[in-house]
Biopython code that builds the backbone (N, CA, C, O; Angstrom):
import numpy as np
from Bio.PDB.StructureBuilder import StructureBuilder

atoms = [
    (1, "MET", "N", (-21.723, -14.017, 27.085)),
    (1, "MET", "CA", (-20.337, -13.871, 27.333)),
    (1, "MET", "C", (-19.156, -14.467, 26.732)),
    (1, "MET", "O", (-18.096, -13.996, 26.318)),
    (2, "ARG", "N", (-19.773, -15.952, 26.824)),
    (2, "ARG", "CA", (-18.596, -16.862, 26.325)),
    (2, "ARG", "C", (-18.631, -16.622, 24.436)),
    (2, "ARG", "O", (-17.638, -16.759, 23.721)),
    (3, "HIS", "N", (-19.666, -16.344, 24.071)),
    (3, "HIS", "CA", (-19.554, -16.258, 22.712)),
    (3, "HIS", "C", (-18.832, -14.992, 22.524)),
    (3, "HIS", "O", (-17.996, -14.995, 21.620)),
    (4, "THR", "N", (-19.015, -13.737, 23.306)),
    (4, "THR", "CA", (-18.420, -12.455, 22.848)),
    (4, "THR", "C", (-16.701, -12.832, 22.961)),
    (4, "THR", "O", (-16.046, -12.252, 22.095)),
    (5, "LYS", "N", (-15.866, -13.746, 23.933)),
    (5, "LYS", "CA", (-15.008, -13.863, 24.192)),
    (5, "LYS", "C", (-14.552, -14.698, 22.652)),
    (5, "LYS", "O", (-13.594, -14.320, 21.978)),
    (6, "ILE", "N", (-15.433, -15.876, 22.274)),
    (6, "ILE", "CA", (-14.956, -16.520, 21.013)),
    (6, "ILE", "C", (-14.944, -15.800, 19.946)),
    (6, "ILE", "O", (-14.034, -15.986, 19.138)),
    (7, "LYS", "N", (-15.945, -14.814, 19.693)),
    (7, "LYS", "CA", (-15.828, -14.071, 18.527)),
    (7, "LYS", "C", (-14.574, -13.231, 18.369)),
    (7, "LYS", "O", (-13.824, -13.238, 17.393)),
    (8, "GLN", "N", (-14.461, -12.518, 19.459)),
    (8, "GLN", "CA", (-13.235, -11.819, 19.472)),
    (8, "GLN", "C", (-11.665, -12.366, 19.465)),
    (8, "GLN", "O", (-10.640, -11.689, 19.391)),
    (9, "PHE", "N", (-11.830, -14.024, 19.582)),
    (9, "PHE", "CA", (-10.324, -14.736, 19.544)),
    (9, "PHE", "C", (-10.537, -14.839, 18.107)),
    (9, "PHE", "O", (-9.460, -14.768, 17.514)),
    (10, "VAL", "N", (-11.595, -14.989, 17.292)),
    (10, "VAL", "CA", (-11.535, -15.909, 16.010)),
    (10, "VAL", "C", (-11.391, -14.361, 15.079)),
    (10, "VAL", "O", (-10.758, -14.354, 14.023)),
    (11, "LEU", "N", (-12.139, -12.939, 15.689)),
    (11, "LEU", "CA", (-11.547, -11.900, 14.783)),
    (11, "LEU", "C", (-9.952, -11.500, 14.821)),
    (11, "LEU", "O", (-9.412, -11.064, 13.804)),
    (12, "LEU", "N", (-9.172, -11.688, 16.149)),
    (12, "LEU", "CA", (-8.088, -11.502, 16.629)),
    (12, "LEU", "C", (-7.206, -12.463, 15.560)),
    (12, "LEU", "O", (-6.377, -11.997, 14.779)),
    (13, "LEU", "N", (-7.492, -13.676, 15.657)),
    (13, "LEU", "CA", (-7.005, -14.789, 14.518)),
    (13, "LEU", "C", (-7.363, -14.154, 12.861)),
    (13, "LEU", "O", (-6.549, -14.213, 11.940)),
    (14, "GLY", "N", (-8.103, -13.836, 12.801)),
    (14, "GLY", "CA", (-8.471, -13.313, 11.327)),
    (14, "GLY", "C", (-7.079, -12.152, 11.013)),
    (14, "GLY", "O", (-6.052, -12.291, 10.348)),
    (15, "LEU", "N", (-7.549, -11.135, 11.731)),
    (15, "LEU", "CA", (-6.162, -10.021, 11.500)),
    (15, "LEU", "C", (-4.590, -10.451, 11.980)),
    (15, "LEU", "O", (-3.564, -9.965, 11.506)),
    (16, "LEU", "N", (-4.649, -11.285, 12.834)),
    (16, "LEU", "CA", (-3.342, -11.857, 12.856)),
    (16, "LEU", "C", (-2.584, -12.475, 11.194)),
    (16, "LEU", "O", (-1.573, -12.185, 10.554)),
    (17, "SER", "N", (-3.463, -13.217, 11.058)),
    (17, "SER", "CA", (-3.077, -14.110, 9.951)),
    (17, "SER", "C", (-2.734, -13.244, 8.765)),
    (17, "SER", "O", (-1.780, -13.581, 8.065)),
    (18, "GLN", "N", (-3.324, -12.316, 8.516)),
    (18, "GLN", "CA", (-3.046, -11.465, 7.479)),
    (18, "GLN", "C", (-1.925, -10.576, 7.757)),
    (18, "GLN", "O", (-1.351, -9.904, 6.900)),
    (19, "ALA", "N", (-1.663, -10.605, 8.911)),
    (19, "ALA", "CA", (-0.375, -9.602, 9.185)),
    (19, "ALA", "C", (0.635, -10.481, 8.816)),
    (19, "ALA", "O", (1.331, -10.032, 7.905)),
    (20, "VAL", "N", (0.975, -11.678, 9.252)),
    (20, "VAL", "CA", (1.786, -12.912, 9.320)),
    (20, "VAL", "C", (1.926, -12.999, 7.367)),
    (20, "VAL", "O", (2.948, -12.897, 6.688)),
    (21, "TRP", "N", (0.458, -13.222, 6.905)),
    (21, "TRP", "CA", (0.768, -13.760, 5.705)),
    (21, "TRP", "C", (1.782, -12.239, 4.910)),
    (21, "TRP", "O", (2.802, -12.466, 4.258)),
    (22, "CYS", "N", (1.359, -11.073, 5.091)),
    (22, "CYS", "CA", (1.789, -9.887, 4.468)),
    (22, "CYS", "C", (3.325, -9.849, 5.009)),
    (22, "CYS", "O", (4.317, -9.808, 4.281)),
    (23, "ASN", "N", (3.323, -9.867, 6.157)),
    (23, "ASN", "CA", (5.458, -9.744, 6.887)),
    (23, "ASN", "C", (6.104, -10.937, 5.730)),
    (23, "ASN", "O", (7.176, -10.717, 5.167)),
    (24, "ALA", "N", (5.268, -12.261, 5.457)),
    (24, "ALA", "CA", (6.116, -12.893, 4.899)),
    (24, "ALA", "C", (6.320, -12.750, 3.202)),
    (24, "ALA", "O", (7.072, -13.593, 2.711)),
    (25, "VAL", "N", (5.949, -12.141, 2.634)),
    (25, "VAL", "CA", (5.629, -11.530, 1.218)),
    (25, "VAL", "C", (6.597, -10.745, 1.534)),
    (25, "VAL", "O", (7.576, -11.024, 0.841)),
    (26, "GLY", "N", (6.854, -9.666, 2.441)),
    (26, "GLY", "CA", (7.526, -8.676, 2.786)),
    (26, "GLY", "C", (6.872, -7.211, 2.899)),
    (26, "GLY", "O", (7.414, -6.200, 3.346)),
    (27, "THR", "N", (5.614, -7.345, 2.399)),
    (27, "THR", "CA", (4.637, -5.830, 1.972)),
    (27, "THR", "C", (3.673, -6.305, 3.110)),
    (27, "THR", "O", (3.562, -7.421, 3.619)),
    (28, "SER", "N", (2.963, -5.058, 3.379)),
    (28, "SER", "CA", (1.455, -5.246, 4.053)),
    (28, "SER", "C", (0.564, -3.978, 3.766)),
    (28, "SER", "O", (1.163, -2.955, 3.435)),
    (29, "ILE", "N", (-0.297, -3.959, 3.826)),
    (29, "ILE", "CA", (-1.145, -3.083, 2.988)),
    (29, "ILE", "C", (-2.065, -2.565, 4.170)),
    (29, "ILE", "O", (-3.016, -3.155, 4.683)),
    (30, "ILE", "N", (-1.469, -1.120, 4.525)),
    (30, "ILE", "CA", (-2.459, -0.363, 5.699)),
    (30, "ILE", "C", (-2.926, 0.937, 5.234)),
    (30, "ILE", "O", (-2.132, 1.865, 5.076)),
    (31, "ASP", "N", (-4.521, 1.083, 4.944)),
    (31, "ASP", "CA", (-5.333, 2.159, 4.616)),
    (31, "ASP", "C", (-4.816, 2.396, 3.177)),
    (31, "ASP", "O", (-4.606, 3.494, 2.661)),
    (32, "GLY", "N", (-4.658, 1.263, 2.657)),
    (32, "GLY", "CA", (-4.261, 1.355, 1.023)),
    (32, "GLY", "C", (-2.751, 1.890, 0.338)),
    (32, "GLY", "O", (-2.368, 2.229, -0.781)),
    (33, "HIS", "N", (-2.190, 1.759, 1.608)),
    (33, "HIS", "CA", (-0.728, 1.715, 1.557)),
    (33, "HIS", "C", (0.171, 0.608, 1.175)),
    (33, "HIS", "O", (-0.246, -0.400, 1.745)),
    (34, "SER", "N", (1.202, 0.343, 0.478)),
    (34, "SER", "CA", (1.794, -1.090, 0.505)),
    (34, "SER", "C", (3.033, -0.392, 1.497)),
    (34, "SER", "O", (3.809, 0.516, 1.202)),
    (35, "HIS", "N", (2.926, -1.088, 2.646)),
    (35, "HIS", "CA", (4.562, -0.985, 2.939)),
    (35, "HIS", "C", (5.661, -1.447, 2.857)),
    (35, "HIS", "O", (5.726, -2.667, 3.010)),
    (36, "ILE", "N", (6.518, -0.949, 2.680)),
    (36, "ILE", "CA", (7.899, -1.266, 2.092)),
    (36, "ILE", "C", (8.665, -1.795, 3.444)),
    (36, "ILE", "O", (8.583, -1.169, 4.501)),
    (37, "ALA", "N", (9.538, -3.203, 3.288)),
    (37, "ALA", "CA", (10.431, -3.968, 4.106)),
    (37, "ALA", "C", (11.426, -3.012, 3.936)),
    (37, "ALA", "O", (11.693, -2.663, 2.786)),
    (38, "ILE", "N", (12.125, -2.444, 5.040)),
    (38, "ILE", "CA", (13.489, -1.651, 4.866)),
    (38, "ILE", "C", (14.755, -2.919, 5.156)),
    (38, "ILE", "O", (14.793, -3.192, 6.355)),
    (39, "LYS", "N", (15.400, -3.433, 4.623)),
    (39, "LYS", "CA", (16.522, -3.931, 4.932)),
    (39, "LYS", "C", (17.764, -3.428, 5.309)),
    (39, "LYS", "O", (17.998, -2.291, 4.899)),
    (40, "ALA", "N", (18.713, -4.026, 6.052)),
    (40, "ALA", "CA", (20.054, -3.662, 6.352)),
    (40, "ALA", "C", (21.001, -4.187, 4.898)),
    (40, "ALA", "O", (20.955, -5.368, 4.555)),
    (41, "ALA", "N", (21.863, -3.134, 4.096)),
    (41, "ALA", "CA", (22.678, -3.087, 3.402)),
    (41, "ALA", "C", (23.988, -3.508, 3.810)),
    (41, "ALA", "O", (24.534, -4.608, 3.726)),
    (42, "ASN", "N", (24.438, -2.244, 4.339)),
    (42, "ASN", "CA", (25.755, -2.347, 4.979)),
    (42, "ASN", "C", (25.595, -1.548, 6.593)),
    (42, "ASN", "O", (25.185, -0.400, 6.760)),
    (43, "VAL", "N", (25.870, -2.140, 7.260)),
    (43, "VAL", "CA", (25.499, -1.369, 8.599)),
    (43, "VAL", "C", (26.757, -1.905, 9.685)),
    (43, "VAL", "O", (26.976, -3.080, 9.980)),
    (44, "GLN", "N", (27.603, -0.538, 10.247)),
    (44, "GLN", "CA", (28.389, -0.788, 10.728)),
    (44, "GLN", "C", (27.995, -0.396, 12.221)),
    (44, "GLN", "O", (28.192, -1.140, 13.183)),
    (45, "GLY", "N", (27.596, 0.470, 12.269)),
    (45, "GLY", "CA", (26.837, 0.749, 13.877)),
    (45, "GLY", "C", (25.682, -0.030, 14.393)),
    (45, "GLY", "O", (25.485, -1.177, 13.993)),
    (46, "MET", "N", (24.984, 0.491, 15.182)),
    (46, "MET", "CA", (23.672, 0.063, 16.129)),
    (46, "MET", "C", (22.541, -0.044, 14.606)),
    (46, "MET", "O", (22.350, 0.874, 13.808)),
    (47, "PRO", "N", (22.110, -1.024, 14.570)),
    (47, "PRO", "CA", (20.977, -0.940, 12.880)),
    (47, "PRO", "C", (19.725, -0.227, 13.607)),
    (47, "PRO", "O", (19.316, -0.520, 14.731)),
    (48, "LYS", "N", (19.133, 0.877, 12.656)),
    (48, "LYS", "CA", (18.448, 1.729, 12.738)),
    (48, "LYS", "C", (17.562, 1.384, 11.808)),
    (48, "LYS", "O", (16.720, 2.282, 11.806)),
    (49, "GLY", "N", (17.240, 0.433, 10.873)),
    (49, "GLY", "CA", (16.373, 0.313, 10.196)),
    (49, "GLY", "C", (14.840, 0.192, 10.542)),
    (49, "GLY", "O", (13.931, 0.562, 9.798)),
    (50, "SER", "N", (14.708, -0.325, 11.664)),
    (50, "SER", "CA", (13.380, -0.087, 12.041)),
    (50, "SER", "C", (12.661, 1.391, 12.689)),
    (50, "SER", "O", (11.548, 1.485, 13.206)),
    (51, "THR", "N", (13.437, 2.225, 12.528)),
    (51, "THR", "CA", (13.383, 3.718, 12.577)),
    (51, "THR", "C", (12.788, 4.161, 11.087)),
    (51, "THR", "O", (12.006, 5.101, 11.227)),
    (52, "ILE", "N", (12.914, 3.817, 9.926)),
    (52, "ILE", "CA", (12.580, 4.020, 8.444)),
    (52, "ILE", "C", (11.308, 3.096, 8.204)),
    (52, "ILE", "O", (11.190, 1.871, 8.158)),
    (53, "HIS", "N", (10.054, 4.540, 8.016)),
    (53, "HIS", "CA", (9.075, 3.492, 7.712)),
    (53, "HIS", "C", (8.898, 4.147, 6.224)),
    (53, "HIS", "O", (8.930, 5.343, 5.935)),
    (54, "ALA", "N", (8.733, 3.199, 5.495)),
    (54, "ALA", "CA", (8.269, 3.780, 3.634)),
    (54, "ALA", "C", (7.089, 2.928, 3.520)),
    (54, "ALA", "O", (6.906, 1.823, 4.032)),
    (55, "SER", "N", (6.182, 3.733, 2.640)),
    (55, "SER", "CA", (5.103, 3.038, 1.803)),
    (55, "SER", "C", (4.947, 3.623, 0.439)),
    (55, "SER", "O", (5.506, 4.639, 0.028)),
    (56, "ILE", "N", (4.156, 2.893, -0.180)),
    (56, "ILE", "CA", (3.896, 3.485, -1.416)),
    (56, "ILE", "C", (2.129, 3.241, -2.046)),
    (56, "ILE", "O", (1.457, 2.237, -2.283)),
    (57, "ASP", "N", (1.861, 4.797, -2.145)),
    (57, "ASP", "CA", (0.349, 4.275, -2.602)),
    (57, "ASP", "C", (0.206, 5.231, -3.777)),
    (57, "ASP", "O", (0.025, 6.447, -3.835)),
    (58, "GLY", "N", (0.359, 4.202, -4.766)),
    (58, "GLY", "CA", (-0.366, 4.683, -6.545)),
    (58, "GLY", "C", (1.284, 5.135, -6.725)),
    (58, "GLY", "O", (2.218, 4.378, -6.459)),
    (59, "HIS", "N", (1.418, 6.436, -7.200)),
    (59, "HIS", "CA", (2.859, 6.668, -7.531)),
    (59, "HIS", "C", (3.163, 7.526, -6.355)),
    (59, "HIS", "O", (4.143, 8.267, -6.431)),
    (60, "THR", "N", (2.561, 7.516, -5.462)),
    (60, "THR", "CA", (3.489, 8.580, -4.262)),
    (60, "THR", "C", (4.068, 7.543, -3.490)),
    (60, "THR", "O", (3.431, 6.526, -3.216)),
    (61, "LEU", "N", (5.571, 7.787, -3.013)),
    (61, "LEU", "CA", (6.437, 7.354, -2.056)),
    (61, "LEU", "C", (6.300, 8.133, -0.577)),
    (61, "LEU", "O", (6.536, 9.339, -0.508)),
    (62, "THR", "N", (5.966, 7.478, 0.416)),
    (62, "THR", "CA", (6.081, 8.204, 1.820)),
    (62, "THR", "C", (7.043, 7.712, 2.514)),
    (62, "THR", "O", (7.150, 6.499, 2.337)),
    (63, "VAL", "N", (8.076, 8.321, 3.508)),
    (63, "VAL", "CA", (8.797, 7.972, 4.098)),
    (63, "VAL", "C", (9.006, 8.886, 5.037)),
    (63, "VAL", "O", (9.157, 10.039, 4.631)),
    (64, "VAL", "N", (9.076, 8.622, 6.595)),
    (64, "VAL", "CA", (8.838, 8.804, 8.191)),
    (64, "VAL", "C", (10.035, 8.552, 8.838)),
    (64, "VAL", "O", (10.089, 7.322, 8.830)),
    (65, "PHE", "N", (11.053, 8.975, 9.407)),
    (65, "PHE", "CA", (11.819, 8.993, 10.137)),
    (65, "PHE", "C", (11.356, 9.089, 11.587)),
    (65, "PHE", "O", (10.966, 10.083, 12.199)),
    (66, "THR", "N", (11.494, 7.779, 12.011)),
    (66, "THR", "CA", (10.869, 8.203, 13.331)),
    (66, "THR", "C", (11.817, 8.156, 14.772)),
    (66, "THR", "O", (11.415, 8.005, 15.926)),
    (67, "GLU", "N", (13.398, 8.364, 14.208)),
    (67, "GLU", "CA", (14.196, 8.832, 15.228)),
    (67, "GLU", "C", (15.204, 9.918, 14.649)),
    (67, "GLU", "O", (15.174, 9.930, 13.419)),
    (68, "ASN", "N", (16.020, 10.762, 15.167)),
    (68, "ASN", "CA", (17.036, 11.511, 14.832)),
    (68, "ASN", "C", (17.918, 10.864, 13.884)),
    (68, "ASN", "O", (18.930, 10.617, 14.540)),
    (69, "LEU", "N", (18.079, 10.473, 12.754)),
    (69, "LEU", "CA", (19.398, 10.191, 12.348)),
    (69, "LEU", "C", (20.410, 10.508, 11.671)),
    (69, "LEU", "O", (21.274, 9.831, 11.114)),
    (70, "GLY", "N", (20.121, 12.303, 11.821)),
    (70, "GLY", "CA", (21.203, 12.813, 11.504)),
    (70, "GLY", "C", (20.807, 13.624, 9.854)),
    (70, "GLY", "O", (19.716, 14.194, 9.829)),
    (71, "GLN", "N", (21.561, 13.664, 8.694)),
    (71, "GLN", "CA", (21.306, 13.884, 7.600)),
    (71, "GLN", "C", (21.382, 12.650, 6.778)),
    (71, "GLN", "O", (22.390, 11.949, 6.687)),
    (72, "VAL", "N", (20.346, 12.451, 6.237)),
    (72, "VAL", "CA", (20.012, 11.091, 5.366)),
    (72, "VAL", "C", (19.970, 11.041, 4.034)),
    (72, "VAL", "O", (18.761, 10.912, 3.840)),
    (73, "ALA", "N", (20.475, 11.057, 2.997)),
    (73, "ALA", "CA", (20.440, 10.364, 1.505)),
    (73, "ALA", "C", (19.854, 9.822, 1.049)),
    (73, "ALA", "O", (20.344, 8.699, 1.165)),
    (74, "VAL", "N", (18.750, 9.729, 0.349)),
    (74, "VAL", "CA", (17.713, 8.748, -0.119)),
    (74, "VAL", "C", (17.598, 8.800, -1.451)),
    (74, "VAL", "O", (17.501, 9.874, -2.044)),
    (75, "GLU", "N", (17.598, 7.756, -1.992)),
    (75, "GLU", "CA", (17.775, 7.460, -3.821)),
    (75, "GLU", "C", (16.817, 6.584, -4.286)),
    (75, "GLU", "O", (16.749, 5.400, -3.955)),
    (76, "VAL", "N", (15.920, 7.269, -5.209)),
    (76, "VAL", "CA", (14.874, 5.937, -5.502)),
    (76, "VAL", "C", (15.543, 5.700, -7.014)),
    (76, "VAL", "O", (15.777, 6.541, -7.882)),
    (77, "ALA", "N", (15.727, 4.528, -7.021)),
    (77, "ALA", "CA", (16.323, 3.903, -8.812)),
    (77, "ALA", "C", (15.543, 2.790, -9.215)),
    (77, "ALA", "O", (14.900, 2.077, -8.444)),
    (78, "THR", "N", (15.630, 2.641, -10.642)),
    (78, "THR", "CA", (14.619, 1.495, -11.236)),
    (78, "THR", "C", (15.251, 0.287, -10.510)),
    (78, "THR", "O", (16.131, 0.524, -9.683)),
    (79, "ALA", "N", (14.900, -0.913, -10.734)),
    (79, "ALA", "CA", (15.510, -1.809, -10.558)),
    (79, "ALA", "C", (16.723, -2.414, -11.554)),
    (79, "ALA", "O", (17.397, -3.433, -11.402)),
    (80, "SER", "N", (16.746, -1.596, -12.430)),
    (80, "SER", "CA", (18.018, -1.844, -13.337)),
    (80, "SER", "C", (19.219, -0.935, -13.136)),
    (80, "SER", "O", (20.281, -0.928, -13.759)),
    (81, "GLY", "N", (18.708, 0.037, -11.856)),
    (81, "GLY", "CA", (19.644, 0.742, -11.466)),
    (81, "GLY", "C", (20.058, 2.164, -11.898)),
    (81, "GLY", "O", (21.106, 2.743, -11.612)),
    (82, "VAL", "N", (18.874, 2.679, -12.755)),
    (82, "VAL", "CA", (18.720, 3.908, -13.133)),
    (82, "VAL", "C", (17.974, 4.935, -11.887)),
    (82, "VAL", "O", (17.041, 4.605, -11.155)),
    (83, "SER", "N", (18.566, 6.019, -11.906)),
    (83, "SER", "CA", (18.782, 6.516, -10.705)),
    (83, "SER", "C", (17.090, 7.922, -10.903)),
    (83, "SER", "O", (17.037, 8.957, -11.568)),
    (84, "VAL", "N", (16.241, 7.404, -10.190)),
    (84, "VAL", "CA", (14.651, 8.609, -10.446)),
    (84, "VAL", "C", (14.984, 9.862, -9.830)),
    (84, "VAL", "O", (15.066, 10.955, -10.391)),
    (85, "GLN", "N", (15.193, 9.551, -8.442)),
    (85, "GLN", "CA", (15.364, 11.046, -7.733)),
    (85, "GLN", "C", (16.567, 10.620, -6.557)),
    (85, "GLN", "O", (16.799, 9.491, -6.123)),
    (86, "TYR", "N", (17.170, 11.772, -6.239)),
    (86, "TYR", "CA", (17.689, 11.882, -5.055)),
    (86, "TYR", "C", (17.594, 12.954, -4.176)),
    (86, "TYR", "O", (17.635, 14.081, -4.669)),
    (87, "THR", "N", (17.489, 12.845, -3.119)),
    (87, "THR", "CA", (17.441, 13.912, -2.032)),
    (87, "THR", "C", (18.003, 13.831, -0.872)),
    (87, "THR", "O", (18.089, 12.624, -0.649)),
    (88, "SER", "N", (18.409, 14.372, -0.054)),
    (88, "SER", "CA", (19.146, 14.708, 1.318)),
    (88, "SER", "C", (18.206, 15.339, 2.138)),
    (88, "SER", "O", (17.761, 16.457, 1.879)),
    (89, "THR", "N", (17.798, 14.506, 3.366)),
    (89, "THR", "CA", (16.838, 15.020, 4.268)),
    (89, "THR", "C", (17.157, 15.072, 5.360)),
    (89, "THR", "O", (17.872, 14.081, 5.509)),
    (90, "PRO", "N", (17.074, 15.857, 6.732)),
    (90, "PRO", "CA", (17.441, 16.242, 7.948)),
    (90, "PRO", "C", (16.339, 15.096, 8.715)),
    (90, "PRO", "O", (15.208, 14.988, 8.241)),
    (91, "THR", "N", (16.679, 14.402, 9.715)),
    (91, "THR", "CA", (15.709, 13.660, 10.407)),
    (91, "THR", "C", (15.706, 13.897, 11.855)),
    (91, "THR", "O", (16.725, 14.165, 12.492)),
    (92, "PRO", "N", (14.439, 13.781, 12.397)),
    (92, "PRO", "CA", (12.950, 13.153, 12.359)),
    (92, "PRO", "C", (12.126, 13.878, 11.409)),
    (92, "PRO", "O", (11.697, 14.929, 11.885)),
    (93, "ASN", "N", (11.882, 13.717, 10.587)),
    (93, "ASN", "CA", (10.763, 13.825, 9.660)),
    (93, "ASN", "C", (10.073, 13.173, 8.642)),
    (93, "ASN", "O", (9.807, 11.991, 8.855)),
    (94, "GLY", "N", (9.758, 13.609, 7.701)),
    (94, "GLY", "CA", (9.140, 12.773, 6.771)),
    (94, "GLY", "C", (9.253, 13.197, 4.994)),
    (94, "GLY", "O", (9.807, 14.266, 4.738)),
    (95, "LEU", "N", (8.984, 12.766, 4.398)),
    (95, "LEU", "CA", (8.979, 13.048, 2.704)),
    (95, "LEU", "C", (8.397, 12.073, 1.851)),
    (95, "LEU", "O", (8.274, 10.852, 1.941)),
    (96, "GLN", "N", (7.962, 13.192, 0.720)),
    (96, "GLN", "CA", (6.813, 12.206, -0.277)),
    (96, "GLN", "C", (8.043, 12.550, -1.884)),
    (96, "GLN", "O", (8.668, 13.466, -2.419)),
    (97, "ILE", "N", (7.827, 11.459, -1.993)),
    (97, "ILE", "CA", (8.470, 11.500, -3.819)),
    (97, "ILE", "C", (7.261, 11.009, -4.833)),
    (97, "ILE", "O", (6.601, 9.974, -4.745)),
    (98, "PHE", "N", (7.201, 11.678, -5.465)),
    (98, "PHE", "CA", (6.386, 11.112, -6.536)),
    (98, "PHE", "C", (6.976, 10.615, -7.833)),
    (98, "PHE", "O", (7.775, 11.218, -8.550)),
    (99, "ILE", "N", (6.491, 9.505, -8.004)),
    (99, "ILE", "CA", (7.669, 8.597, -9.080)),
    (99, "ILE", "C", (6.376, 8.174, -10.158)),
    (99, "ILE", "O", (5.367, 7.527, -9.877)),
    (100, "PRO", "N", (6.765, 8.761, -11.467)),
    (100, "PRO", "CA", (5.946, 9.049, -12.437)),
    (100, "PRO", "C", (5.661, 7.910, -13.394)),
    (100, "PRO", "O", (4.708, 7.920, -14.173)),
    (101, "ASN", "N", (6.650, 6.807, -13.278)),
    (101, "ASN", "CA", (6.591, 5.664, -14.229)),
    (101, "ASN", "C", (5.954, 4.554, -13.625)),
    (101, "ASN", "O", (6.105, 4.664, -12.409)),
    (102, "THR", "N", (5.277, 3.481, -13.926)),
    (102, "THR", "CA", (5.119, 2.325, -13.202)),
    (102, "THR", "C", (6.643, 1.279, -13.388)),
    (102, "THR", "O", (7.554, 1.551, -14.170)),
    (103, "GLY", "N", (6.614, 0.212, -12.572)),
    (103, "GLY", "CA", (7.804, -0.534, -12.681)),
    (103, "GLY", "C", (7.966, -0.943, -11.486)),
    (103, "GLY", "O", (6.951, -1.152, -10.822)),
    (104, "ASN", "N", (9.666, -1.234, -10.714)),
    (104, "ASN", "CA", (9.991, -2.079, -9.859)),
    (104, "ASN", "C", (11.282, -1.220, -9.684)),
    (104, "ASN", "O", (12.101, -1.033, -10.583)),
    (105, "TYR", "N", (11.380, -0.621, -8.169)),
    (105, "TYR", "CA", (12.075, 0.427, -7.586)),
    (105, "TYR", "C", (12.833, -0.108, -6.468)),
    (105, "TYR", "O", (12.472, -1.170, -5.959)),
    (106, "ILE", "N", (13.936, 0.575, -5.997)),
    (106, "ILE", "CA", (14.724, 0.375, -4.817)),
    (106, "ILE", "C", (15.074, 1.617, -4.117)),
    (106, "ILE", "O", (15.704, 2.565, -4.585)),
    (107, "ILE", "N", (14.703, 1.521, -3.217)),
    (107, "ILE", "CA", (14.916, 3.119, -2.563)),
    (107, "ILE", "C", (15.987, 2.812, -1.428)),
    (107, "ILE", "O", (15.931, 1.911, -0.591)),
    (108, "THR", "N", (16.820, 3.624, -1.572)),
    (108, "THR", "CA", (18.060, 3.529, -0.342)),
    (108, "THR", "C", (18.602, 4.445, 0.336)),
    (108, "THR", "O", (19.185, 5.424, -0.131)),
    (109, "PHE", "N", (18.421, 4.147, 1.653)),
    (109, "PHE", "CA", (18.866, 5.609, 2.737)),
    (109, "PHE", "C", (20.190, 5.099, 2.830)),
    (109, "PHE", "O", (20.425, 3.899, 2.976)),
    (110, "THR", "N", (21.124, 6.048, 2.742)),
    (110, "THR", "CA", (22.321, 6.363, 3.325)),
    (110, "THR", "C", (22.577, 7.473, 4.549)),
    (110, "THR", "O", (22.714, 8.686, 4.392)),
    (111, "LEU", "N", (22.604, 6.820, 5.664)),
    (111, "LEU", "CA", (23.134, 7.535, 6.958)),
    (111, "LEU", "C", (24.314, 8.102, 6.914)),
    (111, "LEU", "O", (25.271, 7.564, 6.357)),
    (112, "SER", "N", (24.397, 9.712, 7.730)),
    (112, "SER", "CA", (25.662, 10.317, 7.613)),
    (112, "SER", "C", (27.159, 9.141, 8.353)),
    (112, "SER", "O", (28.346, 9.355, 8.107)),
    (113, "ASN", "N", (26.809, 8.354, 8.951)),
    (113, "ASN", "CA", (27.901, 7.515, 9.650)),
    (113, "ASN", "C", (28.102, 6.204, 8.347)),
    (113, "ASN", "O", (29.004, 5.421, 8.644)),
    (114, "GLY", "N", (27.448, 5.913, 7.102)),
    (114, "GLY", "CA", (27.691, 5.292, 6.299)),
    (114, "GLY", "C", (27.099, 4.030, 6.157)),
    (114, "GLY", "O", (27.437, 3.124, 5.394)),
    (115, "ASP", "N", (25.931, 4.070, 7.189)),
    (115, "ASP", "CA", (25.189, 2.782, 7.125)),
    (115, "ASP", "C", (24.197, 2.966, 5.956)),
    (115, "ASP", "O", (23.807, 4.101, 5.681)),
    (116, "GLU", "N", (23.808, 1.973, 5.312)),
    (116, "GLU", "CA", (23.309, 2.106, 4.217)),
    (116, "GLU", "C", (21.587, 0.903, 4.465)),
    (116, "GLU", "O", (21.627, -0.077, 5.209)),
    (117, "TYR", "N", (20.988, 1.088, 4.103)),
    (117, "TYR", "CA", (19.539, 0.657, 3.885)),
    (117, "TYR", "C", (18.544, 0.750, 2.736)),
    (117, "TYR", "O", (18.576, 1.718, 1.976)),
    (118, "TYR", "N", (17.505, -0.406, 2.569)),
    (118, "TYR", "CA", (17.136, -0.277, 1.412)),
    (118, "TYR", "C", (15.668, -0.898, 1.327)),
    (118, "TYR", "O", (15.282, -1.684, 2.192)),
    (119, "GLY", "N", (14.809, -0.490, 0.176)),
    (119, "GLY", "CA", (13.718, -1.166, 0.173)),
    (119, "GLY", "C", (13.345, -1.573, -1.513)),
    (119, "GLY", "O", (13.866, -1.060, -2.503)),
    (120, "GLU", "N", (12.482, -2.450, -1.490)),
    (120, "GLU", "CA", (12.273, -2.825, -2.739)),
    (120, "GLU", "C", (10.875, -2.452, -3.105)),
    (120, "GLU", "O", (10.286, -3.185, -2.311)),
    (121, "PHE", "N", (9.664, -1.644, -3.938)),
    (121, "PHE", "CA", (8.724, -1.745, -4.097)),
    (121, "PHE", "C", (8.418, -1.718, -5.692)),
    (121, "PHE", "O", (9.301, -1.583, -6.538)),
    (122, "THR", "N", (6.933, -1.876, -5.997)),
    (122, "THR", "CA", (6.472, -1.571, -7.579)),
    (122, "THR", "C", (5.441, -0.507, -7.455)),
    (122, "THR", "O", (4.611, -0.271, -6.577)),
    (123, "VAL", "N", (5.685, -0.018, -8.419)),
    (123, "VAL", "CA", (4.440, 1.088, -8.759)),
    (123, "VAL", "C", (3.773, 0.296, -9.623)),
    (123, "VAL", "O", (4.488, -0.188, -10.501)),
    (124, "THR", "N", (2.227, -0.089, -9.664)),
    (124, "THR", "CA", (1.335, -0.300, -10.659)),
    (124, "THR", "C", (0.538, 0.308, -11.646)),
    (124, "THR", "O", (0.340, -0.007, -12.819)),
    (125, "ASP", "N", (0.070, 1.340, -10.883)),
    (125, "ASP", "CA", (-1.108, 2.236, -11.334)),
    (125, "ASP", "C", (-0.812, 3.895, -11.779)),
    (125, "ASP", "O", (-1.745, 4.614, -12.139)),
]
sb = StructureBuilder()
sb.init_structure("model")
sb.init_model(0)
sb.init_chain("A")
sb.init_seg("    ")
for serial, (resi, resn, name, xyz) in enumerate(atoms, 1):
    if name == "N":
        sb.init_residue(resn, " ", resi, " ")
    sb.init_atom(name, np.array(xyz, "f"), 0.0, 1.0, " ", f" {name:<3s}", serial, name[0])
structure = sb.get_structure()
C-alpha cells in the first residue's frame, strides 16, 4: 500500500514538472499539438483570454472558443506583420486554418467590443 502511494506521488510529480516547464516557456504539447499561449493585447472589459484555446499541429492551426464572445475577427500574420489569413467567426465554436509555410506567426483575436488577444507560434515542418 505504501509503495503504491509513493509510486503515484512520483508519477504525479513527473507530470507536474513537465506542465510547469511547458508553461514557463509559453507552450505545452498535448497529443502532438503545441498549445499556443493567449495573451491580452488591448482589453477594456472582463478578460476573456482563458476562453480562447489555440494549438498548432504541423501546418494546422486549431482554435476553440469555449464561451460565447460574439463575432470574433481572427487574423494570422507572419512575425514581420504580413497577413496570411483573415476570417470572422461566430462563437462559441472552433475553426481550423491551414498555414502553408514554415516560420514564426502571430494570431490576433479581435472581439466585437474591440478587446484584442494574441498568441505567437511557429510552424516547423
